[in-house]
FILO-143696 format. One record per residue (C-alpha): residue number from 1; z, x, y. Coordinates in Angstrom, 3 decimals. Example, Ala and Ser with C-alpha at 12.3 -4.5 7.8 and 13.67 -1.06 7.14 Angstrom:
[pt 1, [7.800, 12.300, -4.500]],
[pt 2, [7.140, 13.670, -1.060]],
// end
This chain:
[pt 1, [0.792, 16.289, 31.208]],
[pt 2, [1.698, 15.077, 27.731]],
[pt 3, [-0.807, 15.161, 24.935]],
[pt 4, [-1.608, 11.764, 23.464]],
[pt 5, [-0.766, 11.413, 19.796]],
[pt 6, [-3.363, 10.179, 17.305]],
[pt 7, [-2.980, 6.688, 15.898]],
[pt 8, [-1.925, 6.702, 12.252]],
[pt 9, [-3.432, 4.150, 9.923]],
[pt 10, [-1.983, 3.683, 6.449]],
[pt 11, [-4.629, 3.171, 3.802]],
[pt 12, [-3.979, 2.297, 0.183]],
[pt 13, [-5.540, 2.260, -3.265]],
[pt 14, [-3.575, -0.717, -4.532]],
[pt 15, [-6.647, -2.784, -5.425]],
[pt 16, [-8.060, 0.173, -7.399]],
[pt 17, [-4.860, 0.606, -9.400]],
[pt 18, [-4.715, -3.121, -10.124]],
[pt 19, [-8.334, -3.100, -11.294]],
[pt 20, [-7.679, -0.133, -13.587]],
[pt 21, [-4.761, -2.020, -15.147]],
[pt 22, [-6.642, -5.325, -15.098]],
[pt 23, [-3.803, -7.220, -13.483]],
[pt 24, [-4.035, -9.943, -10.873]],
[pt 25, [-2.416, -9.943, -7.471]],
[pt 26, [-0.104, -12.669, -8.754]],
[pt 27, [0.967, -10.607, -11.768]],
[pt 28, [1.723, -7.554, -9.635]],
[pt 29, [3.606, -9.670, -7.104]],
[pt 30, [5.864, -11.131, -9.801]],
[pt 31, [6.535, -7.706, -11.325]],
[pt 32, [7.652, -6.153, -8.041]],
[pt 33, [9.386, -9.210, -6.569]],
[pt 34, [7.093, -10.208, -3.700]],
[pt 35, [4.609, -12.998, -3.033]],
[pt 36, [0.897, -12.863, -3.746]],
[pt 37, [0.369, -13.161, 0.014]],
[pt 38, [2.227, -9.865, 0.460]],
[pt 39, [-0.075, -8.133, -2.035]],
[pt 40, [-3.125, -9.606, -0.291]],
[pt 41, [-1.847, -8.377, 3.080]],
[pt 42, [-1.113, -4.866, 1.789]],
[pt 43, [-4.495, -4.556, 0.086]],
[pt 44, [-6.254, -5.828, 3.202]],
[pt 45, [-4.488, -3.316, 5.430]],
[pt 46, [-2.780, -6.070, 7.390]],
[pt 47, [0.759, -5.187, 6.297]],
[pt 48, [2.470, -1.859, 5.716]],
[pt 49, [5.144, -2.148, 3.053]],
[pt 50, [8.669, -0.969, 3.628]],
[pt 51, [9.595, 2.337, 2.070]],
[pt 52, [11.555, 0.465, -0.604]],
[pt 53, [8.574, -1.710, -1.497]],
[pt 54, [6.246, 1.303, -1.534]],
[pt 55, [8.605, 2.962, -4.042]],
[pt 56, [8.725, -0.211, -6.156]],
[pt 57, [4.931, -0.275, -6.273]],
[pt 58, [4.783, 3.429, -7.175]],
[pt 59, [7.390, 2.954, -9.914]],
[pt 60, [5.469, 0.018, -11.339]],
[pt 61, [2.307, 2.128, -11.587]],
[pt 62, [4.325, 5.180, -12.726]],
[pt 63, [2.845, 7.351, -10.021]],
[pt 64, [3.718, 9.037, -6.758]],
[pt 65, [3.622, 7.076, -3.501]],
[pt 66, [1.013, 9.517, -2.186]],
[pt 67, [-1.358, 8.451, -4.964]],
[pt 68, [-1.253, 4.896, -3.598]],
[pt 69, [-0.721, 5.269, 0.142]],
[pt 70, [-2.159, 7.829, 2.524]],
[pt 71, [-2.495, 8.276, 6.263]],
[pt 72, [-5.682, 8.469, 8.256]],
[pt 73, [-5.441, 9.818, 11.794]],
[pt 74, [-7.567, 8.082, 14.365]],
[pt 75, [-8.169, 9.670, 17.746]],
[pt 76, [-8.499, 7.087, 20.523]],
// end
C-alpha cells in the first residue's frame, strides 16, 4: 500500500514586503512586468507564480525567494 503524500500549499509574504516598502500592487506589477491582477492573485494565494516570476519578485525586493515564499504541508 502506498503512503499518501501531504498536500503542499505555497504561502507568501508579498503583501508584508510591499507594506514595508510602501508600494502599491500596481507599482510592484509595473516593476516586475505583470498585471495588478497577478499581484492580487499571488497575495491572495489563488495563483502560484512561475519560478521565473518568483525570482523576479525576489530580485526586486533584493532578497531570497525563501524569504517571500514558503511551503506549508497539509495532511488530508
